[in-house]
C-alpha positions in Angstrom: 163.2 79.4 49.8 164.4 82.7 48.4 165.1 86.1 49.9 166.2 89.9 49.7 164.4 91.8 47.1 163.1 90.4 43.9 161.6 93.1 41.6 159.6 95.2 43.7 156.0 96.4 42.5 156.2 99.9 41.3 154.0 101.1 44.6 155.9 99.4 46.8 158.1 102.6 48.8 160.9 101.1 50.5 161.1 104.1 52.9 157.6 103.3 53.8 157.9 99.2 54.2 162.0 99.4 54.9 162.9 95.4 54.8 164.3 92.8 52.9 161.9 90.3 51.4 162.1 86.6 51.8 159.3 84.2 50.1 158.5 80.4 51.1 157.2 78.4 48.3 154.5 76.3 50.5 151.5 73.8 48.9 151.2 76.2 45.5 151.6 79.1 47.9 154.1 81.6 47.5 154.5 83.2 51.2 156.1 86.6 51.5 157.5 87.3 54.8 159.4 89.6 57.0 162.7 88.2 58.7 164.7 90.8 60.4 166.9 91.4 63.4 168.1 88.6 66.1 167.3 87.7 69.4 164.2 86.5 70.6 161.5 85.4 68.1 158.9 87.7 67.4 156.0 86.3 65.0 153.8 89.2 63.6 150.0 87.7 62.1 147.6 90.8 60.6 144.3 90.3 59.9 141.7 91.1 57.2 142.4 93.7 54.9 146.0 94.4 55.7 149.6 92.8 55.6 152.7 92.8 57.6 152.9 96.6 56.6 150.3 97.5 59.2 153.5 96.3 62.0 156.2 98.1 60.0 156.9 100.3 62.8 156.5 97.8 65.5 159.2 95.6 63.8 161.5 98.8 63.2 160.9 99.2 66.9 161.8 95.8 68.3 164.2 94.2 65.8 167.0 95.9 67.3 166.8 93.3 70.0 164.8 90.8 68.6 164.2 88.7 65.9 160.9 89.6 64.0 159.2 87.3 61.5 156.0 88.9 60.1 154.4 86.7 57.2 151.7 88.0 54.8 148.6 85.5 54.5 147.9 83.8 51.2 146.1 86.5 48.7 147.3 89.7 51.1 150.4 91.8 51.0 152.9 90.6 48.7 151.8 86.8 49.1 150.1 84.9 46.4 147.5 81.9 47.1 147.4 78.7 45.3 145.0 78.1 42.6 141.6 76.9 44.4 142.5 78.4 47.5 139.2 79.5 49.7 140.8 81.5 52.2 138.6 80.2 55.0 139.7 80.8 58.7 140.6 76.9 59.2 142.8 77.2 55.8 144.7 80.3 56.8 145.6 78.9 60.3 146.8 75.4 58.5 149.4 77.7 56.4 150.3 79.8 59.3 151.2 76.4 61.1 153.1 74.6 57.8 155.3 78.1 57.6 156.2 77.8 61.5 157.0 74.5 61.1 159.2 74.9 57.6 161.0 77.9 59.3 161.0 75.6 62.4 160.1 78.7 64.7 160.7 78.1 68.3 160.3 79.6 71.8 158.4 82.2 69.8 156.6 85.4 71.1 153.3 85.2 69.3 151.8 88.9 68.5 148.4 88.7 67.1 145.4 91.0 66.0 142.0 90.8 64.2 142.1 87.5 62.3 145.8 86.8 63.3 144.2 86.0 67.1 142.4 82.9 65.7 145.0 81.8 63.1 148.0 82.3 65.2 146.2 80.7 68.6 145.1 77.6 67.4 148.5 76.8 66.7 149.5 77.7 70.1 147.0 75.2 70.9 148.1 72.4 68.5 152.0 72.9 69.4 152.3 74.9 72.7 156.0 73.4 72.9 156.7 76.4 70.4 155.7 79.2 72.4 157.2 81.2 74.9 154.3 83.9 75.2 151.7 85.6 73.2 150.6 89.2 72.8 147.2 90.0 72.1 146.1 92.9 70.5 142.3 93.8 69.7 141.1 90.4 68.6 138.9 87.3 69.7 139.1 83.5 70.0 135.5 82.4 70.6 131.8 82.2 68.7 130.4 85.2 68.0 127.2 84.4 65.8 124.8 85.0 68.8 126.5 88.6 69.2 124.2 91.1 67.5 127.2 93.4 67.1 129.3 90.9 65.2 126.2 89.1 63.5 125.2 92.5 62.1 128.8 93.2 60.6 129.0 89.9 59.4 125.6 90.2 57.6 126.7 93.6 56.2 130.0 92.8 54.8 129.8 88.9 54.6 126.2 89.4 52.5 126.0 89.9 48.7 126.2 93.8 48.8 128.8 93.6 51.0 131.1 91.3 49.1 130.4 92.7 45.5 131.4 96.2 47.2 134.9 94.6 48.8 135.5 92.8 45.5 134.9 96.0 43.1 134.9 98.9 45.1 137.8 97.7 47.6 135.3 98.6 50.2 137.1 97.1 53.3 140.1 99.1 52.6 139.0 102.3 51.6 136.6 102.3 54.3 137.8 100.1 57.1 141.2 101.0 57.3 140.9 104.7 58.1 137.9 103.9 60.4 140.4 101.5 62.1 143.0 104.5 63.0 141.8 106.9 65.5 144.4 108.9 66.6 145.9 109.6 63.7 144.9 110.2 59.6 146.6 107.8 57.4 148.9 109.3 54.8 148.3 108.9 51.0 151.4 106.6 50.8 150.0 104.7 53.3 146.7 104.3 52.2 148.6 103.3 48.7 150.3 100.6 50.4 146.7 98.9 51.6 144.9 99.6 48.4 147.7 98.1 46.2 148.0 94.7 47.2 144.4 94.2 46.5 144.5 96.5 43.4 141.9 93.8 41.5 138.7 92.4 42.1 140.3 88.9 42.1 143.0 89.5 44.4 140.2 91.2 46.6 138.3 87.5 46.8 140.0 86.3 49.7 139.2 89.6 51.5 135.8 89.3 50.9 135.7 85.5 52.6 136.7 86.5 55.9 133.7 88.6 56.7 131.1 85.6 55.9 133.9 83.0 58.2 133.0 85.5 61.7 129.7 83.1 61.6 130.7 80.0 59.1 133.8 79.3 61.1 131.7 79.4 64.3 132.2 75.5 64.9 136.3 76.1 64.3 136.2 78.8 66.7 133.7 77.0 69.6 136.8 74.3 69.5 139.0 77.1 69.6 137.6 78.6 72.5 137.7 75.3 74.8 141.4 75.2 74.3 142.1 78.7 75.5 143.1 77.4 78.8 146.6 76.8 77.4 147.3 80.5 77.7 147.0 80.4 81.6 150.4 78.6 81.1 151.9 81.1 79.0 152.9 84.9 79.9 150.4 86.7 78.2 150.2 90.7 77.2 147.0 92.2 75.9 147.5 95.7 74.0 144.0 97.1 73.8 143.0 100.2 71.6 140.0 101.4 73.6 138.1 103.3 70.6 137.9 99.9 68.2 134.8 99.9 66.3 135.3 96.3 66.0 136.7 94.4 69.6 135.1 96.6 72.7 135.2 96.7 75.9 133.1 93.3 76.4 135.8 91.6 74.3 138.5 92.9 76.7 136.4 91.8 79.8 136.5 88.4 78.0 139.9 88.0 77.6 140.7 89.4 81.4 138.2 86.2 82.3 140.2 83.9 79.9 144.0 85.0 81.2 143.5 86.4 84.6 146.7 86.8 85.0 147.6 88.4 81.8 149.0 91.7 81.5 146.7 94.5 80.4 148.0 97.8 78.4 145.1 99.9 77.3 146.0 102.4 74.8 143.8 105.0 75.2 141.9 106.4 71.9 143.6 103.9 69.5 141.7 102.1 67.0 140.9 98.6 65.3 144.7 98.6 64.2 146.6 99.8 67.3 149.8 98.6 65.9 149.7 100.9 63.3 147.8 103.8 65.2 150.0 103.7 67.9 153.0 102.1 67.2 155.3 103.6 69.5 152.9 102.8 72.7 152.6 98.9 71.4 156.4 98.6 70.6 157.5 100.2 74.0 154.7 98.0 75.7 156.2 94.9 74.1 159.5 95.6 74.5 159.3 96.5 78.6 157.3 93.4 79.0 159.6 90.9 77.6 162.0 92.6 79.7 160.1 92.1 82.8 159.4 88.5 82.4 163.0 87.5 82.4 166.2 90.4 82.4 167.5 90.2 78.9 164.7 87.8 77.7 164.4 89.5 74.5 168.2 89.4 74.0 168.4 86.1 75.2 168.1 83.6 71.6 170.5 84.0 68.8 168.5 83.1 65.8 170.9 80.8 64.2 171.1 79.0 67.7 
């Protein structure tokens, strides 16, 4: 493992992304991750087509009292994928499992959004002893092949035309990232930090895989759904942007049914990328919830213990 600033790409602005870089060589992947702060370990998992950048303001708010770890999935952000990596849901989930094991993260507060949900929750089901609590932001963890809303999206973005436009026009970044912010308009500098990591058709290939996985991963998503009872043994916070084009009121109702004891914080007017659209409210919701779980919880563990 290496850390702290190799040569930055020209597009990376440290005022926008003020974290030291850490890298882990893992089964042919070179995984970039943020590891900053000290205290209770928070593990942040992103979705498609973003990277740890999407959590940057939440991390900055929580790092004074918590250890914040945020990897980039292979082929996203500053990570590179091994040759021959297909980038399916299960492959990403396996990489994150090996990442957590390599760093031997324990007593984790997991924070997920979009594909980060299925990816991270699979590990919670497989190794629940590693987790202290879970924060779910606009995500899902069950099959949706029979849901017309998701089937249409997967058919459009995962089909031949959608995949071509993702690879050759960076459609997922250029269209979906701005549409996923409803309370504020992203700056040119912010958009540059989403476009640049996926600057070539080859780099966008894995971003084009995940829309197909919404349907193709039906079987493992069904298996995941069967194990969601594990969440009833953990404190769960749901932070939900209620103006999301992807995950809407029916998905929030499903989460309420799956985890009836969860604390729910609805962020009014926030879009799909709620952690970027309303970072102050998301960070404050997580911080106050951690303190309510147990007085001093977020300060309880030193990262070197």
